[in-house]
C-alpha positions in Angstrom: 86.1 152.4 80.6 86.8 154.4 77.4 90.1 153.1 76.2 92.0 149.8 76.9 95.4 148.4 76.2 95.5 144.6 75.7 99.0 143.0 75.6 98.9 139.7 73.8 95.6 140.9 72.2 95.8 138.4 69.3 96.4 135.4 71.5 93.7 133.0 72.5 92.1 134.8 75.4 93.3 138.3 74.3 91.5 138.0 70.9 88.1 137.2 72.5 88.7 140.0 75.1 89.4 142.5 72.3 86.2 141.4 70.4 84.2 142.0 73.5 85.6 145.4 74.2 85.0 146.5 70.6 81.5 145.3 70.8 80.9 147.6 73.7 82.3 150.6 71.9 85.6 150.7 73.8 88.7 151.9 72.0 91.4 149.2 72.1 95.2 149.2 71.5 96.7 145.8 70.9 100.4 145.1 71.5 101.2 141.7 70.0 104.0 140.7 67.6 102.9 138.3 64.8 105.6 135.6 64.6 106.1 133.7 61.4 105.0 130.3 62.9 101.6 131.8 63.9 101.2 134.2 61.0 98.3 132.6 59.3 96.2 132.3 62.5 97.0 135.7 63.9 96.4 137.4 60.5 93.1 135.7 60.3 92.2 137.1 63.7 93.3 140.6 62.7 91.1 140.4 59.6 88.1 139.7 61.8 88.6 142.8 63.9 91.0 145.1 62.0 88.2 146.8 60.1 86.9 148.3 63.3 88.0 151.9 63.6 88.3 151.6 67.3 91.2 149.1 67.3 94.9 149.7 66.7 97.5 147.0 66.4 101.1 147.5 67.3 102.9 144.5 65.7 105.8 144.7 68.0 107.4 143.1 71.1 106.3 144.8 74.3 109.9 145.8 75.0 110.1 147.6 71.7 107.1 149.9 72.3 107.3 153.4 73.8 104.8 152.5 76.5 104.6 155.9 78.1 103.0 157.3 74.9 100.7 154.3 74.4 99.3 154.2 78.0 99.0 158.0 78.7 95.2 158.1 77.8 94.4 154.4 78.6 91.9 153.6 81.4 92.6 149.9 81.8 95.5 147.7 80.9 94.8 144.0 80.4 98.2 142.3 80.7 98.0 138.9 79.0 101.3 138.9 77.1 103.7 136.3 78.6 105.4 133.1 77.7 102.8 130.3 77.7 103.0 127.1 79.6 104.4 125.4 76.6 107.2 127.9 76.4 107.9 127.7 80.2 110.0 124.5 80.3 112.4 123.9 83.2 115.6 124.4 81.1 114.3 127.8 80.1 112.9 128.8 83.5 115.4 131.5 84.5 115.1 133.2 81.1 111.4 133.0 81.0 111.1 134.5 84.5 113.5 137.3 83.6 111.5 138.1 80.4 108.0 138.0 82.0 108.9 139.8 85.2 111.0 142.4 83.3 108.1 143.1 80.9 105.7 143.4 83.7 107.9 145.8 85.6 108.4 147.9 82.4 104.6 148.1 81.9 103.9 149.1 85.5 106.7 151.8 85.3 104.9 153.4 82.3 101.4 153.2 83.8 99.8 156.5 85.1 98.1 156.4 88.5 94.6 156.8 87.1 95.0 153.6 85.1 94.1 150.1 86.4 96.0 146.9 85.5 94.3 143.6 85.2 96.9 140.7 85.2 96.3 137.2 83.8 97.9 134.7 86.2 97.2 131.0 86.7 95.8 128.6 89.3 99.1 126.7 88.9 100.5 129.0 91.6 98.8 126.9 94.2 100.7 123.7 93.2 99.1 120.3 94.0 97.1 120.1 97.1 93.9 118.4 98.3 90.7 120.1 99.7 89.2 123.5 98.9 91.5 126.2 97.7 90.7 129.9 98.4 92.6 133.0 97.4 94.2 132.9 100.8 95.6 129.4 100.3 99.4 129.6 100.4 101.1 129.4 97.0 103.4 126.6 96.2 103.8 126.2 92.4 105.3 123.0 91.2 105.4 123.8 87.4 107.8 126.2 85.7 104.8 128.2 84.3 103.3 128.6 87.8 106.7 129.8 89.2 107.0 132.5 86.4 103.4 133.7 87.0 103.8 133.9 90.8 107.1 135.9 90.3 105.2 138.4 88.1 102.3 138.5 90.6 104.7 139.6 93.3 106.5 142.1 91.2 103.2 143.6 90.1 101.9 144.0 93.6 105.2 145.5 94.8 105.6 148.0 92.0 101.9 149.0 91.9 102.0 149.7 95.6 105.1 151.9 95.2 103.4 153.9 92.4 99.8 154.0 93.8 98.3 152.0 90.9 95.3 149.9 91.3 95.6 146.3 90.0 93.7 143.0 90.1 95.1 139.5 89.5 93.0 136.9 87.9 94.3 133.3 88.4 92.9 131.3 85.5 92.2 127.6 85.3 92.3 125.9 81.9 90.5 128.1 79.4 88.9 126.5 76.4 86.9 127.5 73.3 87.5 128.7 69.7 91.1 129.5 69.0 92.4 127.5 71.9 96.1 126.8 71.6 97.1 123.7 69.7 99.1 122.3 72.6 96.1 122.2 74.9 94.4 118.9 75.5 90.9 119.6 74.2 92.2 121.2 71.0 94.6 118.3 70.4 91.7 115.9 70.7 89.5 117.9 68.4 92.4 118.1 65.9 92.4 114.3 65.8 95.6 113.7 67.7 95.7 110.3 69.4 98.9 110.8 71.4 97.7 114.1 73.0 99.4 115.5 76.1 97.5 116.3 79.2 97.2 120.0 80.3 99.6 121.0 83.0 96.6 122.0 85.2 93.5 119.9 85.3 92.1 121.6 88.4 89.2 123.3 86.6 88.1 124.5 83.2 86.2 127.6 82.0 84.8 128.7 78.6 86.7 131.6 77.1 83.7 134.0 76.9 83.1 133.5 80.6 86.8 134.2 81.3 86.5 137.4 79.3 83.4 138.4 81.3 85.5 138.1 84.5 88.1 140.4 83.0 85.5 143.0 82.2 84.0 142.8 85.7 87.4 143.1 87.3 88.0 146.3 85.3 84.8 147.8 86.7 84.8 147.0 90.4 85.5 149.7 93.0 87.7 147.5 95.2 91.5 147.8 94.8 94.3 145.3 94.5 92.4 142.0 94.7 93.3 138.5 93.7 90.6 136.3 92.3 90.8 132.8 90.9 88.2 131.9 88.3 86.3 128.7 88.7 83.4 126.8 87.1 82.3 125.9 90.6 82.1 122.2 89.7 84.4 119.5 91.0 86.1 117.5 88.2 85.0 119.8 85.4 88.2 119.4 83.4 87.8 115.6 83.5 84.1 115.9 82.5 85.2 117.8 79.4 87.6 115.0 78.6 84.8 112.5 79.0 82.5 114.5 76.7 85.3 114.4 74.1 85.4 110.6 74.3 88.2 110.1 76.7 87.5 108.9 80.3 90.6 109.6 82.4 88.8 110.0 85.7 90.3 108.1 88.6 93.6 107.4 86.9 95.3 110.7 86.6 93.4 112.5 89.4 95.2 111.8 92.6 93.0 113.7 95.1 89.9 115.9 95.2 90.6 119.6 94.9 88.1 122.4 94.5 88.4 126.1 93.9 86.3 128.3 96.2 83.8 130.5 94.3 83.0 132.7 97.3 85.2 135.7 96.3 84.3 135.8 92.6 80.6 135.5 93.6 80.5 138.2 96.3 83.0 140.8 95.1 83.4 140.2 91.3 79.7 139.2 90.9 80.9 136.5 88.5 78.9 133.4 87.5 79.9 131.2 84.6 77.2 131.0 81.9 78.4 128.5 79.3 78.0 124.8 80.1 80.7 122.4 79.0 78.6 120.7 76.3 77.8 124.0 74.7 81.3 125.3 74.9 82.9 122.2 73.5 80.4 122.2 70.6 81.4 125.7 69.8 85.1 124.8 69.9 84.5 121.7 67.7 82.6 123.7 65.1 85.3 126.3 65.0 88.0 123.6 64.5 86.0 122.2 61.5 85.5 125.7 60.0 89.2 126.6 60.4 90.3 123.3 58.9 88.0 123.7 55.9 89.2 127.3 55.4 92.8 126.1 55.4 92.1 123.4 52.8 90.5 126.0 50.5 93.5 128.4 50.8 
């Protein structure tokens, strides 16, 4: 990989992915508009990476970019830009699906055949079910966010097949770590909120740097058009993180035992998580403190 495009590259996962790509000497183009309500945070992220000559930021909406020009010499597209689960409420569902699917179709339409697309989806596409889930488990999303992601998955597969473009879909569990979104449970707790909301998916949890490693591995494998779900490999990991933060919800909110199979990510992706919950949460806690201190000084 010589050059990559990261849509949503100043978001939570996108920022960490861009940092990793730059550290490996890979040229990166970011497409991510900086909205006023997130200006302080996103500008801080850009300050941390913007001095690197290998990175270019296009502060625009994806639909306002001349994608053919941007992607003509790109090797890999990491497509992370989409409405988040907090944006994907039921009353807005039709519009969110239209926007996310339309943007994905637009991106695939501009992608040359020698470029690979890595798409960030969610384990919410499986819905709620007991037992072990594999990538072959039938999808049955019960959340608005899961429905929007599954619609984009199907569109991506259909359009890439038509155009002969290689793609991989990564279905993500809850991702945590520095810069986690403020509407996510762990971040709410670390920010001192007492009436925090539970994440939409409590199926599993993974540290952001491990998630980024999976994206990098997916970009490098020889296999084509695979679907992987990422997993810690530990049952109840999300609830264990909650307990480590001082909140024991085990048994009450968890209705049945569900696990995500790690067979495919282990054998094909060669992926094994490296960051234990205690260490990852300590890093997130320290970042929250540093960011709060910095804001008080500004």
